[in-house]
C-alpha positions, -999 to +999 in steps of 0.1 A: +269-874-478+238-896-476+218-907-507+193-880-500+218-851-496+236-862-528+203-861-546+195-826-534+229-814-543+227-827-578+192-811-581+205-778-568+236-779-592+214-789-622+191-759-614+221-734-612+236-747-644+203-739-662+201-703-650+204-678-678+237-660-684+222-626-683+198-615-656+170-589-660+140-579-678+142-574-716+121-558-742+111-585-765+117-564-797+154-558-786+161-596-794+180-599-825+185-636-826+157-662-822+164-688-797+140-709-775+139-693-742+123-703-710+108-677-686+081-653-677+067-627-700+048-595-693+023-577-717+020-540-711-005-514-723-004-478-715+027-484-692+006-509-671+012-547-669-020-562-682-009-600-684+020-620-669+025-656-683+051-682-685+065-704-714+093-727-724+093-707-758+088-671-749+088-658-786+062-683-799+040-678-769+040-640-772+034-643-809+002-663-800-011-635-779-008-607-807-042-615-820-059-620-787-048-593-764-041-557-772-006-546-759+021-521-766+052-538-753+061-574-743+089-578-719+104-612-706+127-624-679+145-658-684+144-683-657+163-713-671+137-739-663+098-744-663+097-747-624+115-715-617+092-698-644+060-711-625+073-698-592+081-665-606+051-661-624+028-670-595+047-643-573+045-616-598+008-620-606+002-618-568+022-588-567+010-569-596-024-583-600-027-576-637-061-569-652-062-603-674-047-627-649-075-641-625-063-674-611-035-662-587-053-630-578-082-646-560-080-651-522-082-685-511 
């Protein structure tokens, strides 16, 4: 392997190792033990997603929204690293077009 291929292989291997053990979307109130989790979160009101965001500490970030945004439920999806969280966040915002997300919903 050339140097570039080795670097790419090592980057991919590291990204795979950082993936969470469990895959899926979870209700934040179902989490019993607090640990820092990196991923994307969804704030929902009346069964509609009103905001999608990303964070390296999901619990702390969602707690910051409690006084600013009215929502009924908070869900999250672990991504393992910030890059994957950013990619997933952008795609989800473009797909669902939440009311409170404006940056990614505008057409360029």
